[in-house]
All heavy atoms as a GROMACS GRO file, in nm:
protein
  575
    1MET      N    1   8.004  13.631  11.830
    1MET     CA    2   7.984  13.540  11.724
    1MET      C    3   8.106  13.463  11.699
    1MET      O    4   8.211  13.519  11.712
    1MET     CB    5   7.942  13.633  11.594
    1MET     CG    6   7.905  13.547  11.477
    1MET     SD    7   7.857  13.655  11.343
    1MET     CE    8   7.703  13.720  11.376
    2LYS      N    9   8.082  13.338  11.667
    2LYS     CA   10   8.194  13.245  11.636
    2LYS      C   11   8.215  13.245  11.480
    2LYS      O   12   8.112  13.213  11.407
    2LYS     CB   13   8.164  13.119  11.687
    2LYS     CG   14   8.297  13.025  11.678
    2LYS     CD   15   8.283  12.890  11.754
    2LYS     CE   16   8.406  12.804  11.743
    2LYS     NZ   17   8.404  12.689  11.815
    3ILE      N   18   8.333  13.281  11.434
    3ILE     CA   19   8.354  13.297  11.298
    3ILE      C   20   8.482  13.217  11.240
    3ILE      O   21   8.578  13.218  11.313
    3ILE     CB   22   8.381  13.450  11.262
    3ILE    CG1   23   8.257  13.528  11.304
    3ILE    CG2   24   8.412  13.458  11.107
    3ILE    CD1   25   8.268  13.675  11.303
    4LEU      N   26   8.472  13.162  11.120
    4LEU     CA   27   8.585  13.092  11.063
    4LEU      C   28   8.618  13.169  10.938
    4LEU      O   29   8.525  13.206  10.867
    4LEU     CB   30   8.549  12.942  11.021
    4LEU     CG   31   8.647  12.872  10.943
    4LEU    CD1   32   8.779  12.854  11.021
    4LEU    CD2   33   8.586  12.742  10.891
    5ILE      N   34   8.752  13.184  10.926
    5ILE     CA   35   8.799  13.244  10.796
    5ILE      C   36   8.883  13.132  10.746
    5ILE      O   37   8.968  13.081  10.797
    5ILE     CB   38   8.892  13.364  10.820
    5ILE    CG1   39   8.815  13.480  10.891
    5ILE    CG2   40   8.947  13.423  10.691
    5ILE    CD1   41   8.893  13.592  10.950
    6THR      N   42   8.845  13.081  10.620
    6THR     CA   43   8.919  12.977  10.544
    6THR      C   44   8.953  13.039  10.410
    6THR      O   45   8.885  13.108  10.353
    6THR     CB   46   8.842  12.848  10.548
    6THR    OG1   47   8.926  12.741  10.491
    6THR    CG2   48   8.716  12.858  10.465
    7TYR      N   49   9.064  12.995  10.362
    7TYR     CA   50   9.122  13.050  10.239
    7TYR      C   51   9.203  12.946  10.161
    7TYR      O   52   9.265  12.857  10.211
    7TYR     CB   53   9.198  13.185  10.269
    7TYR     CG   54   9.320  13.162  10.355
    7TYR    CD1   55   9.444  13.131  10.290
    7TYR    CD2   56   9.322  13.149  10.483
    7TYR    CE1   57   9.556  13.099  10.365
    7TYR    CE2   58   9.430  13.130  10.566
    7TYR     CZ   59   9.546  13.098  10.492
    7TYR     OH   60   9.648  13.069  10.579
    8PHE      N   61   9.217  12.977  10.028
    8PHE     CA   62   9.314  12.902   9.943
    8PHE      C   63   9.402  13.009   9.888
    8PHE      O   64   9.348  13.110   9.841
    8PHE     CB   65   9.240  12.832   9.831
    8PHE     CG   66   9.340  12.774   9.734
    8PHE    CD1   67   9.400  12.649   9.759
    8PHE    CD2   68   9.371  12.839   9.611
    8PHE    CE1   69   9.500  12.593   9.677
    8PHE    CE2   70   9.464  12.779   9.528
    8PHE     CZ   71   9.516  12.665   9.558
    9THR      N   72   9.525  12.975   9.897
    9THR     CA   73   9.631  13.071   9.832
    9THR      C   74   9.737  13.009   9.774
    9THR      O   75   9.783  12.895   9.812
    9THR     CB   76   9.670  13.181   9.944
    9THR    OG1   77   9.744  13.274   9.889
    9THR    CG2   78   9.760  13.106  10.049
   10GLN      N   79   9.798  13.065   9.677
   10GLN     CA   80   9.912  13.011   9.610
   10GLN      C   81  10.025  13.112   9.618
   10GLN      O   82  10.145  13.088   9.640
   10GLN     CB   83   9.890  12.986   9.455
   10GLN     CG   84   9.805  12.861   9.437
   10GLN     CD   85   9.784  12.846   9.291
   10GLN    OE1   86   9.740  12.930   9.222
   10GLN    NE2   87   9.811  12.710   9.245
   11SER      N   88  10.000  13.234   9.630
   11SER     CA   89  10.095  13.349   9.642
   11SER      C   90  10.091  13.419   9.777
   11SER      O   91  10.172  13.522   9.783
   11SER     CB   92  10.078  13.449   9.525
   11SER     OG   93   9.957  13.513   9.524
   12ASN      N   94  10.012  13.378   9.865
   12ASN     CA   95   9.999  13.434   9.989
   12ASN      C   96   9.919  13.563   9.995
   12ASN      O   97   9.888  13.624  10.095
   12ASN     CB   98  10.124  13.462  10.064
   12ASN     CG   99  10.169  13.328  10.115
   12ASN    OD1  100  10.105  13.241  10.157
   12ASN    ND2  101  10.305  13.321  10.124
   13ASN      N  102   9.866  13.611   9.881
   13ASN     CA  103   9.788  13.731   9.868
   13ASN      C  104   9.653  13.704   9.943
   13ASN      O  105   9.603  13.804  10.023
   13ASN     CB  106   9.752  13.784   9.732
   13ASN     CG  107   9.892  13.830   9.668
   13ASN    OD1  108   9.980  13.888   9.736
   13ASN    ND2  109   9.900  13.827   9.524
   14THR      N  110   9.586  13.597   9.919
   14THR     CA  111   9.468  13.575   9.992
   14THR      C  112   9.483  13.547  10.136
   14THR      O  113   9.397  13.590  10.219
   14THR     CB  114   9.390  13.451   9.926
   14THR    OG1  115   9.386  13.463   9.781
   14THR    CG2  116   9.255  13.430   9.971
   15LYS      N  117   9.592  13.487  10.174
   15LYS     CA  118   9.620  13.473  10.316
   15LYS      C  119   9.646  13.611  10.385
   15LYS      O  120   9.594  13.630  10.500
   15LYS     CB  121   9.763  13.405  10.327
   15LYS     CG  122   9.798  13.375  10.460
   15LYS     CD  123   9.936  13.303  10.478
   15LYS     CE  124   9.980  13.265  10.615
   15LYS     NZ  125  10.100  13.197  10.619
   16GLU      N  126   9.690  13.707  10.321
   16GLU     CA  127   9.719  13.844  10.372
   16GLU      C  128   9.582  13.903  10.387
   16GLU      O  129   9.557  13.970  10.498
   16GLU     CB  130   9.812  13.930  10.285
   16GLU     CG  131   9.947  13.886  10.294
   16GLU     CD  132  10.040  13.969  10.203
   16GLU    OE1  133   9.998  14.086  10.174
   16GLU    OE2  134  10.144  13.926  10.162
   17ILE      N  135   9.486  13.899  10.302
   17ILE     CA  136   9.362  13.946  10.313
   17ILE      C  137   9.279  13.872  10.425
   17ILE      O  138   9.212  13.941  10.502
   17ILE     CB  139   9.290  13.941  10.173
   17ILE    CG1  140   9.342  14.018  10.072
   17ILE    CG2  141   9.133  13.968  10.195
   17ILE    CD1  142   9.294  14.003   9.932
   18ALA      N  143   9.297  13.757  10.432
   18ALA     CA  144   9.234  13.676  10.537
   18ALA      C  145   9.286  13.720  10.679
   18ALA      O  146   9.202  13.744  10.778
   18ALA     CB  147   9.254  13.525  10.534
   19GLY      N  148   9.413  13.753  10.686
   19GLY     CA  149   9.470  13.802  10.814
   19GLY      C  150   9.419  13.941  10.839
   19GLY      O  151   9.382  13.977  10.963
   20SER      N  152   9.386  14.018  10.741
   20SER     CA  153   9.328  14.162  10.772
   20SER      C  154   9.184  14.142  10.817
   20SER      O  155   9.139  14.218  10.910
   20SER     CB  156   9.337  14.240  10.643
   20SER     OG  157   9.458  14.276  10.612
   21ILE      N  158   9.111  14.050  10.763
   21ILE     CA  159   8.981  14.024  10.807
   21ILE      C  160   8.975  13.981  10.951
   21ILE      O  161   8.890  14.020  11.034
   21ILE     CB  162   8.917  13.925  10.714
   21ILE    CG1  163   8.880  13.987  10.570
   21ILE    CG2  164   8.777  13.872  10.771
   21ILE    CD1  165   8.847  13.894  10.466
   22LEU      N  166   9.070  13.875  10.984
   22LEU     CA  167   9.077  13.835  11.117
   22LEU      C  168   9.104  13.954  11.206
   22LEU      O  169   9.034  13.956  11.322
   22LEU     CB  170   9.209  13.734  11.115
   22LEU     CG  171   9.246  13.690  11.260
   22LEU    CD1  172   9.147  13.598  11.317
   22LEU    CD2  173   9.384  13.639  11.261
   23GLU      N  174   9.200  14.036  11.186
   23GLU     CA  175   9.222  14.151  11.274
   23GLU      C  176   9.102  14.237  11.307
   23GLU      O  177   9.080  14.276  11.421
   23GLU     CB  178   9.335  14.226  11.219
   23GLU     CG  179   9.469  14.165  11.223
   23GLU     CD  180   9.587  14.251  11.149
   23GLU    OE1  181   9.547  14.364  11.122
   23GLU    OE2  182   9.691  14.194  11.122
   24GLU      N  183   9.030  14.268  11.202
   24GLU     CA  184   8.920  14.350  11.218
   24GLU      C  185   8.809  14.284  11.298
   24GLU      O  186   8.749  14.351  11.387
   24GLU     CB  187   8.855  14.387  11.079
   24GLU     CG  188   8.736  14.479  11.076
   24GLU     CD  189   8.764  14.613  11.159
   24GLU    OE1  190   8.881  14.660  11.140
   24GLU    OE2  191   8.672  14.664  11.214
   25LEU      N  192   8.782  14.163  11.275
   25LEU     CA  193   8.691  14.086  11.345
   25LEU      C  194   8.720  14.061  11.490
   25LEU      O  195   8.629  14.074  11.592
   25LEU     CB  196   8.653  13.944  11.291
   25LEU     CG  197   8.582  13.946  11.150
   25LEU    CD1  198   8.588  13.812  11.087
   25LEU    CD2  199   8.456  14.000  11.161
   26GLU      N  200   8.857  14.035  11.526
   26GLU     CA  201   8.895  14.038  11.654
   26GLU      C  202   8.883  14.166  11.728
   26GLU      O  203   8.857  14.173  11.850
   26GLU     CB  204   9.032  13.976  11.667
   26GLU     CG  205   9.046  13.832  11.639
   26GLU     CD  206   9.183  13.771  11.637
   26GLU    OE1  207   9.289  13.846  11.616
   26GLU    OE2  208   9.209  13.652  11.671
   27ALA      N  209   8.905  14.273  11.655
   27ALA     CA  210   8.885  14.400  11.713
   27ALA      C  211   8.747  14.430  11.756
   27ALA      O  212   8.720  14.510  11.853
   27ALA     CB  213   8.936  14.519  11.620
   28GLN      N  214   8.656  14.359  11.706
   28GLN     CA  215   8.518  14.381  11.718
   28GLN      C  216   8.465  14.269  11.825
   28GLN      O  217   8.352  14.249  11.852
   28GLN     CB  218   8.432  14.373  11.606
   28GLN     CG  219   8.449  14.486  11.512
   28GLN     CD  220   8.365  14.478  11.382
   28GLN    OE1  221   8.272  14.404  11.368
   28GLN    NE2  222   8.433  14.530  11.270
   29ASN      N  223   8.566  14.205  11.885
   29ASN     CA  224   8.546  14.100  12.006
   29ASN      C  225   8.471  13.978  11.963
   29ASN      O  226   8.407  13.914  12.044
   29ASN     CB  227   8.472  14.171  12.113
   29ASN     CG  228   8.560  14.267  12.192
   29ASN    OD1  229   8.668  14.255  12.208
   29ASN    ND2  230   8.492  14.384  12.212
   30HIS      N  231   8.486  13.936  11.839
   30HIS     CA  232   8.441  13.814  11.779
   30HIS      C  233   8.538  13.707  11.811
   30HIS      O  234   8.665  13.733  11.819
   30HIS     CB  235   8.404  13.819  11.640
   30HIS     CG  236   8.290  13.901  11.597
   30HIS    ND1  237   8.165  13.884  11.634
   30HIS    CD2  238   8.294  14.026  11.536
   30HIS    CE1  239   8.080  13.991  11.580
   30HIS    NE2  240   8.164  14.071  11.535
   31GLU      N  241   8.483  13.576  11.831
   31GLU     CA  242   8.571  13.467  11.842
   31GLU      C  243   8.606  13.416  11.704
   31GLU      O  244   8.514  13.377  11.629
   31GLU     CB  245   8.516  13.355  11.922
   31GLU     CG  246   8.585  13.232  11.945
   31GLU     CD  247   8.509  13.124  12.013
   31GLU    OE1  248   8.406  13.147  12.083
   31GLU    OE2  249   8.552  13.001  12.006
   32VAL      N  250   8.729  13.427  11.662
   32VAL     CA  251   8.765  13.393  11.515
   32VAL      C  252   8.874  13.294  11.510
   32VAL      O  253   8.986  13.298  11.576
   32VAL     CB  254   8.809  13.526  11.444
   32VAL    CG1  255   8.825  13.509  11.303
   32VAL    CG2  256   8.708  13.632  11.469
   33ASP      N  257   8.849  13.190  11.416
   33ASP     CA  258   8.956  13.100  11.388
   33ASP      C  259   8.991  13.121  11.233
   33ASP      O  260   8.909  13.162  11.151
   33ASP     CB  261   8.909  12.954  11.391
   33ASP     CG  262   8.868  12.925  11.530
   33ASP    OD1  263   8.957  12.969  11.636
   33ASP    OD2  264   8.780  12.846  11.555
   34ILE      N  265   9.108  13.084  11.184
   34ILE     CA  266   9.160  13.106  11.057
   34ILE      C  267   9.225  12.977  11.016
   34ILE      O  268   9.305  12.922  11.102
   34ILE     CB  269   9.251  13.228  11.043
   34ILE    CG1  270   9.275  13.264  10.898
   34ILE    CG2  271   9.377  13.224  11.119
   34ILE    CD1  272   9.338  13.392  10.870
   35GLU      N  273   9.189  12.937  10.907
   35GLU     CA  274   9.242  12.793  10.858
   35GLU      C  275   9.260  12.784  10.711
   35GLU      O  276   9.179  12.830  10.634
   35GLU     CB  277   9.147  12.687  10.905
   35GLU     CG  278   9.198  12.551  10.911
   35GLU     CD  279   9.309  12.523  11.025
   35GLU    OE1  280   9.293  12.547  11.133
   35GLU    OE2  281   9.417  12.481  10.963
   36ARG      N  282   9.356  12.721  10.654
   36ARG     CA  283   9.376  12.698  10.511
   36ARG      C  284   9.260  12.612  10.479
   36ARG      O  285   9.227  12.520  10.546
   36ARG     CB  286   9.509  12.636  10.483
   36ARG     CG  287   9.629  12.730  10.495
   36ARG     CD  288   9.756  12.667  10.455
   36ARG     NE  289   9.757  12.638  10.314
   36ARG     CZ  290   9.802  12.716  10.215
   36ARG    NH1  291   9.859  12.833  10.240
   36ARG    NH2  292   9.790  12.682  10.091
   37ILE      N  293   9.210  12.628  10.358
   37ILE     CA  294   9.089  12.546  10.311
   37ILE      C  295   9.123  12.401  10.310
   37ILE      O  296   9.033  12.302  10.323
   37ILE     CB  297   9.031  12.604  10.182
   37ILE    CG1  298   8.897  12.561  10.174
   37ILE    CG2  299   9.124  12.551  10.061
   37ILE    CD1  300   8.812  12.651  10.074
   38GLU      N  301   9.249  12.363  10.280
   38GLU     CA  302   9.288  12.226  10.281
   38GLU      C  303   9.266  12.148  10.410
   38GLU      O  304   9.242  12.026  10.418
   38GLU     CB  305   9.426  12.210  10.231
   38GLU     CG  306   9.469  12.252  10.091
   38GLU     CD  307   9.500  12.410  10.089
   38GLU    OE1  308   9.483  12.479  10.186
   38GLU    OE2  309   9.546  12.450   9.984
   39ASN      N  310   9.252  12.232  10.524
   39ASN     CA  311   9.235  12.167  10.658
   39ASN      C  312   9.088  12.172  10.699
   39ASN      O  313   9.071  12.130  10.811
   39ASN     CB  314   9.323  12.250  10.750
   39ASN     CG  315   9.477  12.241  10.717
   39ASN    OD1  316   9.519  12.136  10.666
   39ASN    ND2  317   9.543  12.349  10.746
   40VAL      N  318   9.004  12.207  10.619
   40VAL     CA  319   8.861  12.226  10.668
   40VAL      C  320   8.777  12.122  10.601
   40VAL      O  321   8.792  12.100  10.482
   40VAL     CB  322   8.803  12.369  10.617
   40VAL    CG1  323   8.654  12.379  10.650
   40VAL    CG2  324   8.894  12.478  10.690
   41LYS      N  325   8.691  12.059  10.683
   41LYS     CA  326   8.600  11.957  10.639
   41LYS      C  327   8.458  12.017  10.651
   41LYS      O  328   8.432  12.097  10.740
   41LYS     CB  329   8.624  11.832  10.722
   41LYS     CG  330   8.742  11.766  10.702
   41LYS     CD  331   8.758  11.635  10.779
   41LYS     CE  332   8.903  11.580  10.763
   41LYS     NZ  333   8.928  11.468  10.814
   42PRO      N  334   8.373  11.988  10.566
   42PRO     CA  335   8.221  12.035  10.557
   42PRO      C  336   8.161  12.021  10.703
   42PRO      O  337   8.112  12.117  10.744
   42PRO     CB  338   8.166  11.957  10.458
   42PRO     CG  339   8.266  11.914  10.368
   42PRO     CD  340   8.405  11.888  10.456
   43GLU      N  341   8.188  11.911  10.780
   43GLU     CA  342   8.122  11.903  10.898
   43GLU      C  343   8.168  11.987  10.999
   43GLU      O  344   8.107  12.024  11.110
   43GLU     CB  345   8.122  11.754  10.941
   43GLU     CG  346   8.263  11.692  10.967
   43GLU     CD  347   8.321  11.625  10.830
   43GLU    OE1  348   8.259  11.651  10.727
   43GLU    OE2  349   8.417  11.563  10.854
   44PHE      N  350   8.289  12.044  10.986
   44PHE     CA  351   8.351  12.136  11.071
   44PHE      C  352   8.282  12.272  11.081
   44PHE      O  353   8.284  12.349  11.174
   44PHE     CB  354   8.489  12.146  11.021
   44PHE     CG  355   8.584  12.231  11.107
   44PHE    CD1  356   8.624  12.192  11.242
   44PHE    CD2  357   8.652  12.340  11.062
   44PHE    CE1  358   8.706  12.259  11.326
   44PHE    CE2  359   8.734  12.421  11.143
   44PHE     CZ  360   8.763  12.380  11.274
   45LEU      N  361   8.222  12.318  10.955
   45LEU     CA  362   8.160  12.433  10.950
   45LEU      C  363   8.033  12.450  11.035
   45LEU      O  364   8.004  12.574  11.061
   45LEU     CB  365   8.123  12.462  10.802
   45LEU     CG  366   8.242  12.455  10.699
   45LEU    CD1  367   8.184  12.479  10.558
   45LEU    CD2  368   8.354  12.551  10.744
   46SER      N  369   7.972  12.355  11.079
   46SER     CA  370   7.860  12.379  11.162
   46SER      C  371   7.888  12.430  11.301
   46SER      O  372   7.795  12.471  11.380
   46SER     CB  373   7.779  12.239  11.183
   46SER     OG  374   7.854  12.143  11.245
   47ASN      N  375   8.008  12.432  11.328
   47ASN     CA  376   8.053  12.494  11.471
   47ASN      C  377   8.054  12.644  11.467
   47ASN      O  378   8.097  12.709  11.557
   47ASN     CB  379   8.197  12.435  11.503
   47ASN     CG  380   8.200  12.291  11.521
   47ASN    OD1  381   8.104  12.237  11.571
   47ASN    ND2  382   8.308  12.225  11.466
   48TYR      N  383   8.031  12.705  11.348
   48TYR     CA  384   8.047  12.856  11.330
   48TYR      C  385   7.920  12.921  11.302
   48TYR      O  386   7.827  12.854  11.227
   48TYR     CB  387   8.156  12.877  11.226
   48TYR     CG  388   8.283  12.830  11.266
   48TYR    CD1  389   8.339  12.700  11.223
   48TYR    CD2  390   8.361  12.913  11.343
   48TYR    CE1  391   8.452  12.654  11.271
   48TYR    CE2  392   8.495  12.861  11.390
   48TYR     CZ  393   8.535  12.728  11.349
   48TYR     OH  394   8.660  12.688  11.389
   49ASP      N  395   7.911  13.047  11.342
   49ASP     CA  396   7.790  13.129  11.290
   49ASP      C  397   7.805  13.187  11.162
   49ASP      O  398   7.720  13.213  11.085
   49ASP     CB  399   7.775  13.240  11.402
   49ASP     CG  400   7.749  13.184  11.541
   49ASP    OD1  401   7.662  13.096  11.562
   49ASP    OD2  402   7.830  13.224  11.634
   50LEU      N  403   7.933  13.226  11.130
   50LEU     CA  404   7.956  13.281  10.993
   50LEU      C  405   8.090  13.215  10.943
   50LEU      O  406   8.186  13.196  11.018
   50LEU     CB  407   7.983  13.437  11.028
   50LEU     CG  408   8.021  13.513  10.898
   50LEU    CD1  409   7.914  13.512  10.798
   50LEU    CD2  410   8.042  13.659  10.945
   51VAL      N  411   8.106  13.198  10.813
   51VAL     CA  412   8.223  13.147  10.747
   51VAL      C  413   8.262  13.232  10.634
   51VAL      O  414   8.178  13.246  10.545
   51VAL     CB  415   8.198  13.000  10.698
   51VAL    CG1  416   8.319  12.948  10.636
   51VAL    CG2  417   8.168  12.909  10.822
   52PHE      N  418   8.381  13.279  10.628
   52PHE     CA  419   8.442  13.340  10.514
   52PHE      C  420   8.515  13.251  10.435
   52PHE      O  421   8.592  13.169  10.499
   52PHE     CB  422   8.533  13.451  10.563
   52PHE     CG  423   8.472  13.591  10.622
   52PHE    CD1  424   8.441  13.594  10.750
   52PHE    CD2  425   8.446  13.691  10.528
   52PHE    CE1  426   8.381  13.709  10.795
   52PHE    CE2  427   8.387  13.798  10.582
   52PHE     CZ  428   8.354  13.815  10.711
   53ILE      N  429   8.499  13.244  10.309
   53ILE     CA  430   8.583  13.158  10.213
   53ILE      C  431   8.649  13.239  10.125
   53ILE      O  432   8.586  13.304  10.038
   53ILE     CB  433   8.499  13.039  10.168
   53ILE    CG1  434   8.409  12.967  10.260
   53ILE    CG2  435   8.578  12.964  10.061
   53ILE    CD1  436   8.319  12.870  10.199
   54GLY      N  437   8.782  13.233  10.125
   54GLY     CA  438   8.870  13.323  10.044
   54GLY      C  439   8.936  13.232   9.922
   54GLY      O  440   8.974  13.133   9.949
   55SER      N  441   8.925  13.299   9.807
   55SER     CA  442   8.999  13.226   9.694
   55SER      C  443   9.052  13.335   9.597
   55SER      O  444   8.987  13.428   9.578
   55SER     CB  445   8.886  13.144   9.626
   55SER     OG  446   8.941  13.096   9.508
   56ALA      N  447   9.147  13.295   9.532
   56ALA     CA  448   9.199  13.367   9.404
   56ALA      C  449   9.103  13.337   9.293
   56ALA      O  450   9.032  13.235   9.292
   56ALA     CB  451   9.343  13.325   9.380
   57CYS      N  452   9.100  13.418   9.203
   57CYS     CA  453   9.028  13.390   9.078
   57CYS      C  454   9.118  13.325   8.977
   57CYS      O  455   9.232  13.365   8.944
   57CYS     CB  456   8.980  13.527   9.016
   57CYS     SG  457   8.855  13.610   9.110
   58HIS      N  458   9.068  13.201   8.948
   58HIS     CA  459   9.139  13.128   8.833
   58HIS      C  460   9.048  13.107   8.719
   58HIS      O  461   8.945  13.046   8.725
   58HIS     CB  462   9.182  12.987   8.883
   58HIS     CG  463   9.276  12.993   8.993
   58HIS    ND1  464   9.314  12.872   9.064
   58HIS    CD2  465   9.343  13.082   9.055
   58HIS    CE1  466   9.410  12.901   9.154
   58HIS    NE2  467   9.432  13.041   9.142
   59HIS      N  468   9.090  13.179   8.608
   59HIS     CA  469   9.010  13.172   8.478
   59HIS      C  470   8.870  13.214   8.507
   59HIS      O  471   8.768  13.140   8.472
   59HIS     CB  472   9.018  13.037   8.417
   59HIS     CG  473   9.154  12.983   8.382
   59HIS    ND1  474   9.234  13.040   8.285
   59HIS    CD2  475   9.233  12.901   8.459
   59HIS    CE1  476   9.355  12.989   8.296
   59HIS    NE2  477   9.355  12.900   8.393
   60ALA      N  478   8.848  13.316   8.581
   60ALA     CA  479   8.715  13.378   8.610
   60ALA      C  480   8.631  13.288   8.705
   60ALA      O  481   8.506  13.301   8.693
   60ALA     CB  482   8.640  13.418   8.481
   61ASN      N  483   8.692  13.202   8.785
   61ASN     CA  484   8.628  13.122   8.874
   61ASN      C  485   8.706  13.107   8.996
   61ASN      O  486   8.818  13.146   9.004
   61ASN     CB  487   8.607  12.981   8.806
   61ASN     CG  488   8.479  12.915   8.860
   61ASN    OD1  489   8.424  12.936   8.960
   61ASN    ND2  490   8.424  12.820   8.767
   62VAL      N  491   8.650  13.036   9.095
   62VAL     CA  492   8.726  13.026   9.220
   62VAL      C  493   8.820  12.907   9.201
   62VAL      O  494   8.806  12.826   9.121
   62VAL     CB  495   8.628  12.997   9.342
   62VAL    CG1  496   8.542  13.119   9.372
   62VAL    CG2  497   8.554  12.881   9.324
   63ALA      N  498   8.908  12.894   9.292
   63ALA     CA  499   9.012  12.785   9.281
   63ALA      C  500   8.962  12.655   9.309
   63ALA      O  501   8.861  12.632   9.381
   63ALA     CB  502   9.133  12.814   9.389
   64ALA      N  503   9.016  12.556   9.252
   64ALA     CA  504   8.964  12.409   9.254
   64ALA      C  505   8.941  12.367   9.409
   64ALA      O  506   8.833  12.306   9.436
   64ALA     CB  507   9.048  12.314   9.189
   65PRO      N  508   9.028  12.396   9.501
   65PRO     CA  509   9.001  12.349   9.644
   65PRO      C  510   8.875  12.411   9.697
   65PRO      O  511   8.810  12.352   9.772
   65PRO     CB  512   9.129  12.384   9.720
   65PRO     CG  513   9.240  12.392   9.612
   65PRO     CD  514   9.172  12.432   9.495
   66VAL      N  515   8.851  12.530   9.664
   66VAL     CA  516   8.740  12.600   9.710
   66VAL      C  517   8.604  12.529   9.649
   66VAL      O  518   8.514  12.508   9.720
   66VAL     CB  519   8.734  12.741   9.677
   66VAL    CG1  520   8.609  12.816   9.719
   66VAL    CG2  521   8.858  12.815   9.755
   67LYS      N  522   8.622  12.503   9.525
   67LYS     CA  523   8.506  12.431   9.451
   67LYS      C  524   8.467  12.294   9.522
   67LYS      O  525   8.355  12.267   9.546
   67LYS     CB  526   8.530  12.409   9.306
   67LYS     CG  527   8.532  12.531   9.221
   67LYS     CD  528   8.558  12.488   9.083
   67LYS     CE  529   8.563  12.610   8.992
   67LYS     NZ  530   8.570  12.565   8.851
   68VAL      N  531   8.573  12.228   9.561
   68VAL     CA  532   8.551  12.085   9.634
   68VAL      C  533   8.479  12.114   9.759
   68VAL      O  534   8.386  12.046   9.790
   68VAL     CB  535   8.687  12.028   9.649
   68VAL    CG1  536   8.681  11.906   9.745
   68VAL    CG2  537   8.763  11.994   9.522
   69LEU      N  538   8.522  12.221   9.840
   69LEU     CA  539   8.445  12.228   9.967
   69LEU      C  540   8.308  12.275   9.950
   69LEU      O  541   8.213  12.226  10.008
   69LEU     CB  542   8.521  12.348  10.050
   69LEU     CG  543   8.458  12.386  10.189
   69LEU    CD1  544   8.448  12.260  10.270
   69LEU    CD2  545   8.534  12.499  10.256
   70LEU      N  546   8.286  12.371   9.860
   70LEU     CA  547   8.152  12.413   9.824
   70LEU      C  548   8.061  12.307   9.774
   70LEU      O  549   7.947  12.295   9.807
   70LEU     CB  550   8.154  12.534   9.731
   70LEU     CG  551   8.215  12.667   9.785
   70LEU    CD1  552   8.227  12.764   9.674
   70LEU    CD2  553   8.139  12.716   9.904
   71LYS      N  554   8.113  12.223   9.685
   71LYS     CA  555   8.035  12.111   9.627
   71LYS      C  556   8.000  12.017   9.753
   71LYS      O  557   7.895  11.955   9.746
   71LYS     CB  558   8.111  12.035   9.522
   71LYS     CG  559   8.034  11.933   9.448
   71LYS     CD  560   8.103  11.869   9.342
   71LYS     CE  561   8.026  11.772   9.279
   71LYS     NZ  562   8.090  11.717   9.157
   72ALA      N  563   8.086  11.982   9.848
   72ALA     CA  564   8.062  11.897   9.954
   72ALA      C  565   7.957  11.964  10.056
   72ALA      O  566   7.891  11.871  10.111
   72ALA     CB  567   8.204  11.866  10.030
   73LEU      N  568   7.934  12.085  10.049
   73LEU     CA  569   7.833  12.153  10.133
   73LEU      C  570   7.697  12.118  10.076
   73LEU      O  571   7.594  12.118  10.135
   73LEU     CB  572   7.858  12.286  10.150
   73LEU     CG  573   7.983  12.326  10.222
   73LEU    CD1  574   8.007  12.480  10.222
   73LEU    CD2  575   7.977  12.281  10.364
   0.00000   0.00000   0.00000
């Protein structure tokens, strides 16, 4: 399965979690890419079977860059 892990982080905590997900998926022999959300365009997502989107919680909601990507979808 081809998988993308994309994330937004300010303190690198979400980046660390994304890295852990990456390790587990690669151990299961999946083809995995990891990318900061700022580098991901909506049309890019159609190349993947599964997409993880990581975000910190900001005021009980996802971070603004994540909202932008989700709205574009």
